[in-house]
Legacy VTK file of the C-alpha trace (Angstrom):
# vtk DataFile Version 3.0
C-alpha trace
ASCII
DATASET POLYDATA
POINTS 43 float
-20.971 -26.357 -21.585
-17.295 -26.333 -22.559
-14.616 -26.979 -19.924
-11.225 -25.309 -20.268
-8.438 -26.870 -18.221
-5.712 -24.567 -16.935
-2.360 -25.715 -15.566
-1.997 -24.052 -12.141
0.869 -26.013 -10.563
3.371 -23.217 -11.319
1.033 -20.340 -10.443
2.112 -17.788 -7.821
-0.263 -15.674 -5.738
0.958 -12.395 -4.243
-1.066 -10.817 -1.444
-0.272 -7.255 -0.422
-1.652 -4.669 1.976
-1.775 -0.904 1.693
1.146 0.733 3.539
0.349 2.286 6.903
1.025 6.024 7.218
4.112 6.850 9.262
3.525 8.594 12.586
5.855 11.392 13.710
4.630 11.519 17.306
2.937 8.392 18.682
1.451 10.228 21.677
-0.426 12.802 19.581
-0.815 10.663 16.453
0.735 13.454 14.361
1.570 12.082 10.891
5.088 12.326 9.485
5.263 14.233 6.204
8.014 14.664 3.672
9.204 18.141 2.547
7.479 17.545 -0.811
4.147 16.908 0.927
4.535 20.029 3.081
5.415 22.331 0.167
2.516 21.005 -1.901
0.084 21.602 0.977
1.136 25.252 1.309
0.327 26.198 -2.302
LINES 1 44
43 0 1 2 3 4 5 6 7 8 9 10 11 12 13 14 15 16 17 18 19 20 21 22 23 24 25 26 27 28 29 30 31 32 33 34 35 36 37 38 39 40 41 42
């Protein structure tokens, strides 16, 4: 079996999470929507 060595001392790892949806009203949990989202939903 062949072994390939890789230099990893300068490697950078970036961990991200999906953005949470914005809430317009925290009591009801109603989501905030942009005008573009609202106009697209009506058609």
